[in-house]
C-alpha angles and dihedrals in degrees: 000000000000127000125212122192115204105211145162122153089218110084130218098043096117098262096147092044089052092049092050096049095041090053092052093046094048087053089052088054090058103262126132103238132195116193114200123199108208094155109107088218087066093208093148090057090050090051094049102045136058117248095253089051091053089049091056096040095053095031090229126124111251116238090202091057092044090053093047092246092120131035122257122244112299122220111285099038131241141289098264141053134205120277096031103110130107088252088059090050094056096038094097090056092046093049095041094240100116147306128308119316120227116250128191119234115236114244105229097173135341104296096012127090136173127214095205126226131213139203086240090070089082088074088069093063098084092045092053091046095051093047098048100087092041088065089066088066093048095253101173095206090054091047090052089053096047094047094045095104092047092052094044093050093044092052092048093047091050091048093057095031091236120195093199136015122208114200119200113202134180126263101261143077096241132132096271091055092045090056091044094050093045085060093054127094094201139013127220116193123210111204138185121217095251145094094265094059090050090051089048091054091050091057098036101054099055091042093054091050091049093050091047093049095047093048098044097041104032107026111028094059089056098048113106117251112268096022109132100241127156123241092226092225094157091177111191109232098181143277139278122216108224130212108339114165108259131213118183088350093302129101112260119257096258090070098043099089091053092046089052092055098049099077093055095046092046094051094045101040104030102030095032093226138116112293113259125224112292092249093055106111098169092128097045108102098185147334113230120200128226105267093198110186095022093072099062089043089052092051092049094048093041091227137103118280091244091058096054116129132196087261088062091055098266095132134166115337090006088073089061088053089052089054091050089050091052093051093048096047091045089053090047093050092049091048092049091051090050091051092047091051092049092047 
């Protein structure tokens, strides 16, 4: 089993959308996939589940259902039950009553599972932050706290016999994301073709190297033998350019100068090496277009853009766009698997 964290500390680049579609496409390619929502905004969970399932999972009345904008629970129930989010799993640590609680992944489709997130996960931030430096001294309680995500994800992946785990994390360099990334074998970075993504890369790369160094040099040697701790490899496998406007299958000119700068910033900041020539795209895995009207149709149908049918509103020429979307995400999934294998 290999884990991939999708991360950029600049928000709004389409990270959760990429995680959702990549998970579904990897399943289409025959892998057993576990998607993990470690973003306290829990947007991946909201994309994967129906509104009545979210209502039950979080034990909160849905405003969309109350307003008639989403259907009420059909006969037969949903795929989740209350108390089965990652926030529920870490609650005993947060409240000082014990270690992690076991949670059951939700089966979305044959071969695809979700470890749901929750808005309550944000409460774990201060606990993770205060325990971080205690791990340097080998404090076992602090180590249990910091490795909680790793152990929760590992247990869930073992339970469903996952081939690959995709971890969706929030857009910041806080303590929750540090614990999430320490649990990841590899890191895939979604980027937009703009100044803010370049600034995000400049901050992200050195921070990942610092976290990796601190964990491997200061913490791992102090962890008791047999304790299930991650190695914090966090190997960068490349980046995906998200949602540039396309003309004749190429990004329009307004984005070109930013696209030309990304390879150099990625190599220097993330890989810690000498910047390559601007045209060197060796670390770019794919460029995904803006699919415009497919996204709201996808949200309404609760299915990936590349699975939309005429009954979902994908009519006429839109169906050709759906086919293009399928080809591009299939190519992306195959490229990600190749990078993961090589890493």
